[in-house]
N, C-alpha and C positions, 0 to 999 in steps of 0.2 A: 502492499499500498505510500500511499502516498508523504506518511513521517512516520510508516512504522506503529499505528497507533494501536492498540490493544481496544480503551474504552471512548470508540470514532464519538461519540455525541457529547461525553462529557470533555472530551478534547479542543472539540469545536466551539463547545459552550465556554467554557472556561477562556483558550483562545482569542475570542471575540470578547469580552468582558476580563480579564486582566493580561493585556496584554505585555506589562512591561513581567510579570511575573512568569510569562510563558516559559523561558527557559530554565525553567527549576523544575519546569513536569516531570517525573519522573516517564511519565508515557512520550511525550515528546522530543522526536528524534532528528528532524528535516528530514529533504527532501535527500532525494538519491543525487551522486553527484555531478549527473547529467543534467536532471535536472533542476538543480540550486543552476549550473550551468545559462539557463535558460533561464532565470528565473529576478538574472541578476543583466543581463543584457535587455529585461524584458525597459528595466529602470531609463535606457539611455532613449532617449527622445528620436533620436538618428535611427534608427531601424521603424519599420515599416514592415516587415515581413518575417516572417518565423518558421522555422523549421526541424520538426523535434522528431528522425524519424531512425530506423533499428529495428531492434529485434524484436521478438513476440514478448509480451509480459515488463516490457523496460518501464511501466507505468505510464505513458501518452493518453488512454486516457484519462486517467488522473488529475495530471498535470492541464489539459483541457479543460475539466470539469471544471474545476480547481480554478482555474485562469479569469474561466467567465463567470463565474462567480465574484469572484473579487474586481474585474468588471463592474460589476452591474453593482456594488457596492459602493466605490473609488476606491478601497485597502483590502489587503490583506487580512486575511481575518487572523494570520498568527502575528502582529506586527501591524496596528493600525499606526506606525509615523509615516508606513513605506507608504508610495499608490501605485498601482500600477497604469499608472499613466492615465487616464481616467474621472471626468466629469459628469459624474449621474443627472440628468435620464440620458442614458445611452438604448441602442438600438444594438444587439444580439444576432447575429446567427450562427446553433452551431450543427452541424452540420457533417448528418453517421449513415453509413452504409442502406441495406433495404431496412422497412419501419418492422417488420419482426422479429428478426434475428439479431440486427445489429442495431437501432435506435431502442426496439421497445428490450433487446435483454440487457445489453449492457450502456449506454447515453446514455439514456431514463433515471437505473440502477442507481447510477454513479454523480448525476446532479442531485440528486436526492441524496445522499449518504454525504455527502460531502456539505451543501450546504446548512450555512447555521442556524442551529437549531432556535433563538435566541428569537432569530428574524420572522419577521410576518411576511408569507407570500401567498400568492392568489396564484393558482392555476386551471390551465383549461384543458379539455382533452380532446382531440381529434376523433372521427372516423373509428382508427383505428385501437381508442382505448389509451393511447399512449399524452401525456402530460408533454403537451409540445407547448405552452405556452407559458413562460413562468415568470412576475411581472412583483417587483420587489417593491413592495410596500411604503418601504421610506422612500427610496429615490423613484421613483415609480421605472425605471430601470425594465429592460422588455429581454428574455432570449425566448429564443426560437428555435424548438428542434425542426429539424426535418433529416429529406433522405436525400442522397443517392440517386434514388432511382426516380425522382419526381419529374415532369418534364419542365425541360427547362423555358418556356413559357411563365410557372413558379415563380419565380430569380429570381424577375425581371419588374423593373419599377418600386425599386428600393435603396430608400436611403438609409444606411445605418454606420455604425461604427465598429463596430467587429463581424470581423469570419472566422467560425475555427472549424477544422476539416477534419475529421478524427476516419480517419481512413482515407487513401486518392479516391480526393470527387475528379469528375466528368470535367476536359477541360474545360468546357460550356457552359457549364456549368458555378466553375470560376469565375470567368471573363462576365456572365451576369453579376454576381455578386460584387465584383469586380469594379464595376459600373458606377450601384449602391458609395462604394466606396470611400471612391473619386470627391463626393460632395463634401466627406467629411475629413478628408487626409486620415483616413482608418487606418487599421491594422490587419493583418494575415495571419493563423498561426494555422500550420501543414501537421497532426500529427497524425504521422500512416506509419508504416511497413510496404517500401515498395515493390509489392509481387506485382502489381499495373499497374498501368498510368506513366510510361517511360519518362512523357512529355514533363512532369516534374521534373526531374532531373534535367533536363537542358533550358526550361524553363525557366524553373522557382532556384533549385538551388544551384545550380549555376547562370545563373542570369550573366549575361553579358551590356554591357551598356552601348549606343551606335559609334562612340569611338576605343570599343573594343577593354575599356574595363569592368571587372567586374562590381556588378552591383554592390556601391556603401549601403543601400539601405537593407539586404539580405542578411538575415543572423541565421546560419545555419550546425546544428547541435547533432550527431548523427552519439550512438549507443549498442550497445546487445546485452543481452537480459541479462550477464551477469552484474550489466551497474544496478542490478537492483535487486543482489543477492544483502539479505538483511532490511531491504526494508518492506518488504512484503512476502520475502519470496525468498525459498532456505533452498538447502545446496544439494539436498534428497530430490526436493521438488524441480529443481530445473534436470537433475540425470535422472529423474524417472519422464519427464517433459521430453529431451532427447532420445534417449528408449524410444522411443515408438517414430524418429527420424530418421531418414533418407539423407548418406554424406550434405545433397541437395540440400533440400529442405534445409538440414544445420547453418545451411552457410545465411538460408534465411531466414533464415525462422530463430536461430539464439545469436546471429550475427549482422543480421541487418542486409547483406546483400543481397540485392535485388538480382535475379538470373539474369536481366537482359546487361547487368555489368558487371559478371562473373566472370565474362573474355577480354575484360580491360589491360592489356599492354601495361599502363601505366600505373596503377596501381598508389603506386608509392607518390607521384604529384599531390599534394595540398596544394592549395591556391593561399592560405593563411602563411608557408610555408617556400613557398615558390619564388611566390608574386612577388615584384616589388616596384617601388615605386619608379619611373622615371631618374634620372639623373646622367650627367657631364661624364662619357666614358674619358675619362681620362689620358692625356697621351703619350702614355708611356704605356697602356696597357697595347697587348693584343690582338689584331683582330683579325679571323677567320671569316669567310666567304661563301656559303653554301650553296649552287643551282641547281635549280631539277626545269627545265622545258618542254613545253608539250606542242603536239604540233596543234592544237585544236582547244585545251585548254587553256586559262591561267599560266603561266611561267610562277614560279615560285622560287626565291630567294632568301636565304637565313644568315644576319650575321652573328658574333657570336664571339665576344670580348675576355680576354683573361688576364687577369688580374694576378701583381707579382704572387699572391699568396695561391696562385693556377685557382682561386675561383672563378668557373666560365657566367658567363651572363648570356641573356640572350639578349641586344640591347634591338634591335630593326629586320622589319620583313616586309620582302616587297611579293607583290602578290598582281600582276596584271597581265592584261593580253600585249599581240609586239610581235615583231618578228627579234633578231637576237640583235642589232644595232639600236634599237631603241631600248631593250633590255639592260645593256650596257649601260647605258648611256645615264642608265636612271641608278644604276648602281653607283656610278662617277660622284654623281649630284649624293644620293648619299654618305658617300668614301670623304667628297671636297666638302662639306655642311657639317659634317659632324669631326672633319681632322682624326681618319680613325689611321689607325698605324696596323698597314693591312700588313698582314702574315703570308695568309697563300687563300687564293678565292682557286673552288675546286667545281668542278661539273661532270655532272654524272656523265659519265661514257657513251652513252646513246646519245651524246647530242653530234657525236660525229659522225654520226647516221653513212649516206651511201658516201661513198669516196667518189663517183661519180661525179656526186649534183657541184654543180660551179662553186656556190659556197653555202656550208652551212653553217646551222648553227651556231656550232662551234668554233664556226673561222669569224662570223662576222662578231660574235662574244669577244675572242680572242685578239681582234684587229682592232678594235679603238681598247682596249686593254691594256695592250702595247702601250700604245700613245701614252699612256698615261705612267710607263714603266712597271706595268704591274702581270706577271705570269699567269696562264691559263690551265691548271690543271685535273686530271681526269681522277673520279675514280673510278671503283667497281663494286656492285651495293654486295655489299656485302650485311642484309638485316637481320640474320641471328649473335654473330657481334657486338652489332652498333645497338643494339638492344636491350643488350647484358649491359654494357659499357654508359647508356644509357641510366640506366638503373641504378650499377651504381652512382652515379652524378646524381642520383634524384636522395636517396638514399645509403649512402655507405654501412660496411659493418657495423662501424660505430655507431652507427643510428644519426649521422650528419652529412646535411646536402651538402654540393658544393656544384649546383647548375641552378641559377635561379633564372626568372628572363622577368622581364616588362611587364606590369599590367596592362600596356597598351597593344598589347599585338596579339591585334585578337585573331587572325588566322593560326596561332602560331597554337593560343591554350585552347580553340573550340577541336583544333585535331591533336594535342594531348590529350586534351578531357573525354574521348571520344574512339581514340584506336584502340579496337581493338581486335584479335581472335578469329577468323568465317570459323564458325560453328562447325561443316563437314570438311572443308580442308586442314582444317589446324594452322593455315596460316595465316600473313598477320592480313587484313584487311586489304583489296587495292581500291576502297573510294577514301574519298580523302583526310587520307597520306601522301601528298606532297610536301610539307615542310616537316613531317616526320621523316621520311626519308633524307629529307637532307639536314634533320639533326643529325640520325647516327652515321652517317658520312662525320659531320663535325666529332662522336661523340666518337669514332673511329681515328679522327687523328689525332685526339689527347693534346691537344697543344701544350709547352710549356713554360712559360714566360722564361726573357731572357731582355738582358740589357738591349739597348738601343743602343747601335753604332750610331756614334755621330755624325752624319755625311748623309746630302739630301741627294746626290748623285743615282742615278738609276742600276747602274753596273754594283754596285756599291747596294742598295741596297736589293737587290738577287743576292747579292754573297752571303746577306745577312740572313735571307730563306730559306738557303744553299740549296738554290735556284739559280740558274743559264738564261738569262736572256738576249739571245742572240739578234736583238733590237737597238741593246741599248747603249 
């Protein structure tokens, strides 16, 4: 349970009437660590969208119910000095799955269980006999229980302050409810085990702004069933539940890993760890460039800077259509604008194409780069080695990252978060992987920083890079 409380009624009344002495009550343990993490973030007015996802029995419905009640009365019942960002009266929607097996059996009992017994509340029932409308007598705040199985039209034409989803909603229902929140600048809360509705992972949890940055208004918490151990769950109970599950089901229901994410190639990638706000790359850092060209799709270019400690930063990306000359011109603009100290420029060997062609993509790019003293080198694709090396950079054996990326690299972030193995071939997918091809080429190169030779001649720059440019 939410507080590990034995006598629920007595503890809630005690909390509402005696908040200052609540910490001395031996029935009160507080929320589990993951619930506490979200409740702390709830105090921050910057956040508008919250997700609390993970395994079964993590305490998601309890958290949703307690939060809904707190919003109605204007404070957390266990600590009247803190506000849950609510100025009653407010309108709240709490959306479960189907009426009978979920709203009636899970959501309604949870709300009734956690509503403080010293408050007067008016309830109304729907045709299914479910208490779907709750009105606090003192604040006039209202809570409406709804079902994900209802028609979308039912959710339209509403203005409210908060929406709480218990388990994943249909996307069209989320959009209908969000329209009503726009009027009040309200908040959303997703409490779910993500067994379905994969759009939530892409559009909510990993939402990206138009400029490529992750949405700073989204706060995510992910937990496992074990996070609720000692807060209503026992080790014996968890083991008993686990014994009834297949290996795949254990991943989903114990650890909260959705089936559609089990094939992720880079699960080590974490936004809060690996994304960094853009800064000026110092002129003594070395920069490698990888290029992946295509006959019809946009060309992909990825820049990786290496600092004196050999930490690596993905610092720029190019994703455009055009011929080799246009692409090379764009690369030179990036180099010049940022005063990059270029170490190597790599390109997929397939860019050399047919030798009978008068000008291949490789030659067009090479001709432009030569004019500025840069060599163009080819690399052979080594997916297995590149993926393994990238994983080590994202999270080493010492549990430390040495690869980071700027948070405005929209295409690269999109690809690394969705880069998966093909479930039929068990090979990396061949869609949305252009920047990933560049990434493993750069990871395989594993450039180590070295002092810069004090020279500006093209020939000596080539010597520094240990290559020879016959045109210098």
